N, C-alpha and C positions, 0 to 999 in steps of 0.2 A: 504494500500500500504506500501511496505517497504520503507526505506529511499532512497535506490538506485532508486526505481521506482519513488518516488517523485522528485528526482533530474532530472530524464529523462523528466518528465512532465514539470518541471520548465524551462528546456532548451528551450521550445518552444518560449519564449519571445525573447531570443537572436537569435534563428533561424529565426523567423519571421522578426525581425529587419534587419538581414543580407540580407534576401531575398528581402525585400522591398527597402532597401538602394541601392541595385544593379540595381534596375529598373530605367531607365531614366525618366519615366513618373510619378514616385512617389517621393514626396518631402522627404527630410531628416526629416522634421518635422513630417510627417505622420509615418515614420518608428519609430521615437521616441515614438509616441503615442502607437504603437504596443508593443514596448519594455516596456513601463511603465503601461500597462493596468492591471497588477496584483499588483501594488503598492497600499498601503493603507495609508490614512492620519495619522494613528497612528504609522506608521513605521513597521507594521507587515507583509507587503507584500513582494513580490519578483519581480525581481531578485536582486535588489540592496538596500534593505529595506529603500527606500526614505520615507520622511514624509512631511506633510504639503505642503508649497509652493514649495518644491523641486520637486513635481510632477506637471507636466504641467496641467493646467486647462482642456485642451481638452483630455488629457489622463485620467483624472478623469471622464469625460463624457463617454469616451469609456468603462471605467471600470464599470460604472453603467449599460450601455447597455449590457455588457458582463454578468454581474450577472443576469440581467432581463432575458436575453436569456437562461442562464443556468437554472434558476428557472422555466421557462415556458416550458422547454424541459424535456421529460421523462428520468429518470436515473435509473440504475439498483438498486441503494440503497435507492431511495425515489420516492414518487409519483410526478407527474407533477403538478406544481402550476398553477392556473388560472392567467390571467393577473392582475386581481384585487388583488389576494393574493400576487403576486410578488411585486406589487406596495406598498402594506401595509408593507411587509417585509422590503423593501428598506427604507420606511419612518421611521419605527421603528429603524432601524440601524442608520439612520442619526440623529435621536433625541438622541440616546444613545451616539453617538460619539461627540456630542456637549456639553455633561455634563462634 
């Protein structure tokens, strides 16, 4: 993807936040989880490169579920992982991030 295309994709966190925030039956907290679900503990995520405890614990859980879903779904650029392979992948990443 070009940088422009990447920016368009990255906007989905803000668009999702705004959509959820406007719903009367969705809490602001839930909207923030949607906003932060691509943040990474090392600060490499988006949209606001948050790190560590600046990312809400529940948003980190949503991020794990999002990565698991992405890994177990077929993509044009890679094969679909089995649930076991996806769990192993997530486990390896967690171990590396703790070093």
